[in-house]
C-alpha positions, 0 to 999 in steps of 0.5 A: 476473472474481471478483478485486476488486482490482488492484495499481498504481504512482503515476505523478504528480499533475495537476489538472483543472477541472470545469464550474464552474471549480473545480480538483481535484487528481488522482493519476495511477495505472498500475493493472496488468497483474497476474497471479494467482499462486495461489488460496487456497481455503476447504478448503485455506487456510480462506479465499477469496482470490487472490494477485496480482502486478504484472507488471514486468520482473524480472531472473532473478538477482533471483528466488530458487529458491522464488519461481521454483518458485512462479511456475512452478506457474502459468506466471506471469512473475516479479513484484516485488510480491505481495498478496492480494485477496478474491474475489467468488463467482458466483451459483452460489457458484463462483469464475470465475478460475484461477491464471495469469489476467491481471487488468486495469484493465477490472474497474473499467469500471462503478465510479465510486469505489474504495478506494486503499491505499498506503504513504507515501514516508516522512520519514526519522528524525523527532522528536516535533514533526514525527512526532506534532505535539508543541508542545515546551516554553515559548519564553519567557525562562528556559527553557533547553530549549525542546523538553523533551519530546524530552529526557524521551523519550530517557530512556525509550527502550530501551538495548541491547534492543530497540535500537529504538522500540517500536510505538505509542509517542510517540517519535522514529523513522522515519516511514513509514505506510500511506495510505488513501483510501476512496471516491476518485472515478475521473475518467478511465480509459484502457485 
């Protein structure tokens, strides 16, 4: 199959002991099943990719009419999460997949390492000490404000417009980010 990725959910954590007795933390993932909802082509879209969706139960009232029409084109079930993944071309330069095909975890049957990208659960509204690792002010006698950085940053934030913290600024804000694990090793696959 030409699809190079799959969507999944984190189930939990466990640990495994190797032959030497060393313990290794393991993240348990449920990968797939996914369905290809649309194929992006070079002639129509300017690049080659597959739009895949994680097949989960979705109530019919939660599917909008545009989404229902999008899924009806390929006779795919309604999905919650849709992402694009790159395609691998065959030796002839042809894509061997079509819209509506299922993507299962067996595409990684020969793989030993995978790249995993996810989103952290977030830490809520966090200050600069927790979010960026600022040390704060001196803690000795005579210093009334021990986290002086916090007070200085409040004065530099915006008031009515844009009424939020701008991206890439060292300021208090909601803390949620993408987490990447490159070349993560696969311990066990259950199909």
